[in-house]
C-alpha positions in Angstrom: 63.3 -67.5 -19.7 61.4 -66.7 -16.5 60.6 -62.8 -17.4 58.7 -61.5 -20.3 59.2 -58.2 -21.6 58.6 -55.4 -23.8 62.2 -53.2 -25.4 64.9 -55.5 -27.0 67.4 -58.3 -26.0 71.1 -56.7 -27.1 72.9 -60.0 -27.1 76.2 -58.9 -27.4 75.8 -57.1 -23.9 73.1 -59.5 -22.2 70.8 -56.9 -21.3 67.3 -55.7 -22.3 67.7 -52.2 -23.5 64.2 -49.9 -22.4 64.4 -46.5 -24.6 62.0 -44.4 -23.3 61.0 -43.3 -27.1 59.6 -47.1 -28.0 58.4 -48.0 -24.9 54.6 -47.2 -24.1 54.0 -45.2 -20.8 52.7 -46.3 -17.1 52.6 -50.0 -18.4 54.4 -53.2 -16.9 57.4 -53.8 -18.8 59.1 -56.7 -17.3 56.9 -59.5 -15.2 57.4 -63.2 -14.1 58.1 -65.6 -12.7 54.7 -65.9 -11.5 55.7 -69.5 -9.9 55.6 -70.6 -6.4 58.6 -70.2 -4.1 59.2 -72.3 -1.0 58.4 -69.9 2.1 61.0 -68.3 3.6 63.1 -64.8 4.0 64.3 -63.7 -0.1 66.5 -61.2 -1.4 66.1 -59.9 -4.5 68.6 -57.9 -6.8 68.5 -56.0 -9.7 71.6 -55.1 -12.0 71.1 -51.9 -14.5 72.5 -49.2 -16.2 71.5 -46.2 -17.1 73.1 -42.6 -18.1 70.7 -41.1 -15.9 71.5 -38.2 -13.4 71.6 -40.1 -9.6 68.9 -40.5 -7.8 66.7 -40.5 -11.5 63.5 -42.5 -10.2 64.0 -45.5 -13.2 60.2 -47.2 -12.1 59.3 -49.7 -9.6 59.5 -53.2 -9.4 56.3 -54.6 -7.8 56.7 -58.1 -5.9 53.0 -59.9 -5.5 53.1 -63.4 -3.7 49.7 -64.2 -2.6 46.2 -62.0 -2.7 47.2 -58.8 -0.7 50.8 -59.3 -0.6 52.6 -56.6 -2.4 55.6 -54.7 -1.9 57.2 -51.8 -4.2 60.3 -51.4 -5.0 62.1 -48.4 -6.5 64.7 -48.2 -8.9 66.8 -45.3 -8.7 69.8 -44.3 -10.5 73.2 -44.2 -9.0 71.7 -46.6 -6.1 71.7 -50.5 -5.5 68.1 -52.3 -6.4 67.5 -54.7 -3.9 64.7 -56.0 -1.2 63.8 -58.3 1.4 61.5 -59.9 1.5 59.1 -62.7 3.4 56.8 -65.3 1.9 54.8 -67.3 4.0 52.4 -69.2 1.7 53.4 -71.2 -1.2 51.3 -69.1 -3.7 52.2 -67.8 -7.0 55.2 -65.4 -7.0 55.2 -62.4 -9.1 57.1 -59.5 -9.7 56.2 -57.2 -12.6 58.3 -53.5 -13.3 56.9 -50.0 -14.2 59.5 -48.1 -16.1 59.0 -44.1 -15.7 60.7 -43.6 -19.2 63.1 -40.6 -17.9 65.9 -42.2 -19.8 67.5 -45.4 -21.2 67.6 -48.5 -19.2 69.8 -50.9 -19.9 68.6 -54.6 -17.2 71.5 -56.6 -17.0 70.2 -59.4 -14.3 67.4 -59.8 -11.9 67.8 -62.8 -9.2 66.0 -64.2 -6.0 67.6 -65.5 -3.5 66.4 -67.8 -0.3 68.2 -65.9 2.6 66.3 -68.1 5.2 
């Protein structure tokens, strides 16, 4: 695995489960991969499931790719979670997720795909 996380893994469903009762507030819940990527344009997709009402903020995914490059993707119930970013050097790429604790959340997958 290239991502580390709090919460627990439900192997039968192949998800990382986050529960607001068990996970600390306003802290990084998931992070990685802390690896360099080739220069280019990338699409980040996060697949998740929650019973929260549509429009509820589930947290923010922060993408760090150099000393000053940071982009934030808000993860919102009922909406696709994806973003595009341009990576112009080969420094470490790190993503971290700060969970809002608004409702339980199952993280199914996270992909980083080079599109150009």
